[in-house]
N, C-alpha and C positions, 0 to 999 in steps of 0.2 A: 607571600610574606608569612612568617611564623608570628602569630599574634603574641604581643607582650602580655604576660599574665603573672598573677601572684598566687602562690600556693596558700591554702588555708592555714592560718597560724594557730596551731594546736600543739598540745603535748609539751614534753620537756624541751628545753633549749639550753644554750650556754648561759652562764650567769650574767648578771647585769653589772657586775663590778669586777675589777681585776683582783686576783688573789695570787699568793705565792705559787700555787699549783699552776694557774694559767700562765704565769710568767715562765715557769720551768718548762711547760709544754711548748711554748713558742720558741724558747731558746733551743730546746732539743730538736724541734722540727726544722728550725733555721739551720742549725749546725749539720744536721743530717743531709740536707739538700746542698749546703755549701761544700761539704767534704765529698759528697757524691760528684758534684760538678768539678771540683778540684781534680779528682781521679780521672774523670772523663777528659778534661782539657789538657792533661799532661801529654796525651797522644798528639793533640793539635800542634804543640810546640816542637815535637821531635820528629815530625813526618820526614823532613829531609834526611836526618841521620838514620832513621829506620830504613829508609830506602837505600841508603849507602851500605849499611851493615848487612841487609838482606839481599843486596845485589839486585835491586829492582828499581822501578820508578815510583814517583809519589802517587800516581793514580792507583797502582796496585796496593800500596800501603793503606790508602784511604778505605779499602775494603774492610779494614779493621774497625774503622768508625762506622761504616755501613752495617757491619755485623752487630755491633753494640746497639745501634738504633733499631735494627730489625728485630732483635730478641727482647727488647724492653716490654712490648705488649704481653709477652708470655709471663714475665715477672710481675707485671701489673695485675694480671688476672689471678695468678696463683697466690701472690702475697695479699692481694686485695680480698679475695674470697676467704683466705685464712683470717684476715683482720676483721671482716664482717661477721665471721662465725665465732672466732676464739679471742678476739680482742685486738685493739690497735697496738698496744704496747709490745707484746711478744712478737708480733709480725714486724714491727719497726726494728726491733733489735736483731731479728734474724736476717732481715734485708741488709742491714749495715755490716754485720759480721761477714756475710757471704760476699758482698762486693769488695770488702777489704781483702779477703782471702784471695779473690780472683785478681785483684790489683797486684798483690805480692807475687802471685804465680806468674804474672805477665813479665816480671823482671827477669825471669829465667827462660824466656822463650828461645828455643834453639833455631827456629826457622820462621818464615813468614806464615806458613800454614798453621803452626802451633799458636803463633801470636794471634791470628784471626780467630781461631777456635776459643782461645782464652778470653778474647774481647767479646765474643758471643755469649759465653757463660757469665762474664761480668755484666753484660746487658740484661740478662735475666734477673740477677741480683739487684742491679741498679733500678730496674723497672718498678720494683715494689715500693721504693722509699717515698716518692713524691706524693702519691695518692694517700698513703697511710698517714704520713706526717701532716698533710693538709687537713684531712678529716679529723684527726685528733685535735689539731689546733682550733678549727672552727667550731667544734663541738664543745670547746672549753672557754673560749674568750667571749667577752661581751659582744652583743650584736652590733652595737654602735662602733666597735673598733675593728670590724671585719675588714673594711677597706684598707686600713693602715696595716693590719696584720698580713693581709694578702701581699701588700708591697714588701713587707719585711721578709716574708717567706720566700718570695720570688727573688728578692735581692740576694738570697743565699747563692743563687746560680752565678751571677757575675762576681760575687765575692769569691766563690770557688775558682773562677777563671782568673781573678786577680791574684789569688794566692799561688795558683799554678804559674802565672807570669813572673811573680817574684822568685819562686823556687827555681824556675828556668833561668832567670837572669843571674841569680846568686850561685847556684849549685851545678848547673848543667855542665859547664866546662870542667868541673872537678870530678863529678860522679857519673856523668854520662846518662843516657836514657835509662839504663837498667837501674842505676841508683835512684833515679827519680821515681820509678815505680815501687821501689822498696819504701821510700818516704810516703808513697801513696797508700800504704797499708795502715797509716796512723789512725784513720777514722774508726778503727775497731775499738779504740779507747772510749769513744763516745757512748758505747753500750753501758759502761760502768755508770755514767751520769744518768742515763735513762733508767737503769735498774734502781738507782738509789733515790732519784728526785722526781721522776715523772709518773703521775698516777694514770690509771686507766680512765678512758672516757666514761663519764657518768651517763651520757646519752646512750652509748653502746650498752652499758650495764643494764639500763632500764629496758632496752629493746630485747634483751635475752628472754624476757617473758613472752615475747611475741615472735616466735620462730618463723611464722609465715611471712613476715616482712623481709626475712633474710633469704628467701628463695629467689634464685637468680631470675628464672623465667617469670615467676609471679610478680617480682618487683619491676621487671621490664615491660610487663603487659600494658599496652597503651602508650608506651614511651619510645617506640621504635623510630619514629621520625625525629624525635629529640636526639636519640643516640646517633642517628645518621648525620644530623646537622652538626652535632658536637665533634664527630670524627672529621668531617670536612673542615670545620673551623680550626681544629687542632692540627690538621695537615698543613694548613696555611701558616699557622703560628710557628710550627716547627721549622718549616721552610724559611720563615722570616728570621728566626733565631740562628739556626745552623748555617743558613745561606749567607749571613752577614758576619759570621764569627769563625767558622771552622777553617776556612782557607785564608783568612785575613793575615795571620802571621806569615804564611807562605808567600802571599802577595807582597807583603812588606820586605821580606828577605830576598825573594827571587826576582820580583819585577822592579822594586824600588831600590834594591841593593843595600838595605840597611844591615847593620851588625846585630849580633845577639842582644847586646845591651840596649840598642835603640828600639828593636822590636819589643823587648820586654817593657821598656818605658812607655811606649805607645799603648801597649796592651793594658798596662796599669791605668793609664789615663782614661781609656775608653771604658774600662770596667768600673771606674769611679762614676762615670756618666751613667752606666747601666744601673748601678746601685741607686743613685739619686733619682733616676727616671722611674724605677719600680716603686720607690717610696712615694714620689710625687703623684703619679697617675693612680696608684693604688688608693691613696687617700682621696684624690679627686673623685674617684668613682663613687664614693659614699655620698657625694653631693650632686655630681653631674649625671650619675648613672653608669652602670658597667659598660653598656654598649657604646655610649657616646664617648667615654674615656678611651676605649680601645680604638674607635674610629679616628679620634683626634690625634692620638699618638702615631697611628699608621700613616695618616695623611701628612703630618709634619715631616715624617721621614723622607718623603719624596722631595722636599725642598732641600734637604741636606745631601741627598744622594750624589749629585754631580761632584761636589767637593770631596766627599768621602772616597769615591772611586778614582778620581782623576787628578787630585792634587799630587804634587811631586815632593815637596819639602816635608821634613819630619814634623815641623810645628803645625803646618796647615793640616797634615794628615791626622795629627793627634787631636786637634780642635774639632775637625769634622767627624772623626771617629767617636769622640766624646759625645757629640750631638746626636749622631746616628744611634748609638747604643742607648742614649737617654730615651729616644723614641721607641726603639725596638723593645728594650726591657721595660719601658714604661707601659707599653701595651700588655706585655707579659705580666706586669705587676697586678693586673686585674684578673688574670686567669684563675689563680687558685680559688678565690672566693666565688667567682662567677660560676665555675664548674661545680663547686660544692653546693651552691644554692640551686642549681639546675638539677642536681642529682635526685633520682627516685629514692624514697626512703628505703632503708635496708641495704643500700648499695653504695653508701657514701665513701667507703674505702675502695670500692671496686670501680664504680662508674668513672670518676674523674681520672684515675690512673690509667684505666684501659683506653678511654677515648683519647687521652693525651698521648699514650704510647703507641696506639694505632696510627695516630698522626705521625709519630716518629717513624713507624714502619713504612708508611706510604711515602715518606721523604728520605728514607734511609740511604738512597743512592744519589741524593742531591749533590753531596760533596764530590762524589766520583764523577757525576755529570758535569759539575762546574769545572773540575780539573780537566776533563776531556774537552770541553768547550774552549777553555783557555789554551790547551795544547793545539787544538785545531786552528786557532787564530794566532799561533805563534809568529813572531817577527824576529828575524835574526836568531832563531833558536830559543827565544824567550817567550814562554806562554803568556797570553794576555789575560791575566787574572782579573784585571780591572773590569773588562767587558763582561766576563762571566759573573762577577759579583753584582754589577750594576743591573744587568738584565733581570736576574732572578729577584732582586730586591724590589725593583719597580713593579713587576707583575704581581708579586705577593702582597705588597702594600696596598695596591688598588683592590685586590680580592678581599683583603681583611676589612677595608672600609665598608665594602658592600655587604659582606657576610655579617659583620657585627651589627650593622644598622637594621638588617632584615631579621635578625634572630630574636629569641625570647629573652626575657630578663625577669628574675625573681629576687630583686634586691631586698635584703633584710628579712627574708622568709625565716620563720621559726622552724627549727628542726624537731619533728615529732619523734617520740620515743620508739 
């Protein structure tokens, strides 16, 4: 067991009261992650049409998702190091501009090979946003509000999924998958807001006088076991999220036979659940503790699992999917603050993003594996997505309960300059 500990509370930290600057930072970080998720999940909704247009099967098209997830650690490292050395603000703007450009380029993919390449480049750009936005926010907001802000930031992910579901339901039949990726370039406009309204982190500015703390290997000295634990934890977290989301629209369409409108409506419902879950458990973690809040959410997902995977009617599936994502993203609502509080000083923009995205790398083929499992258990030519979804969710939920309870916690630690 990794012993629970608290870092010595010294140096500069975020303010003790909310200001206009701190609110602007939270808004920008939330929108950056929301629009990032919106761009990512556009692919999830159009998998069947991509397979048709590129004259292949869904399993092959999911390699585009795998490529995005696999390349995100590269972006997390590159943009994170840039942010730790040169500032959170310019790194955040560069990440958003680049992932918007790659999203637009995806709309003009002439073949599956080019599509996969562009999604890999998108993954590099996307990989930098989460860690930078989170570090900027937690270095700015009051300590007492970290749990709530963590839930708000992580709610950006299901909000992006929800927006993608709405766009899919309203526009897909009119503009097709290429038009949806053109719409996906809109996040570039967020850079204007960041440029005009968002200040640089004062904690980072103060740390510039101490360059030794920004050395990668120096900052990691004595923290290798922590890094390894965080990577394993985030591997489970990413499998928990993507394993319950990426193939779910395909499951609803192909195995349950629902229309585009029904799939979109159910996706909207379960993403509302995800948003509320992130806010609830993020806030709860300030009182219950980060580890216990994660373990509670993961354990409760096991109760919902049979209804979520094996219900047949749209109402029952919508209700159970709402409950499932309430728990899944509830657990995730604790992650931003938990990883930032565990981070070694001088690496707060790099460490959370890299361990998070390395978890993505290690789970990057989960969706392809799930599709293959579903195909292997096909009945009457129809893949058994329900089985593939249920098995992965059950295993990962149990692993998260164990890992979170055995891991360290540094709730409300003050960030040194």
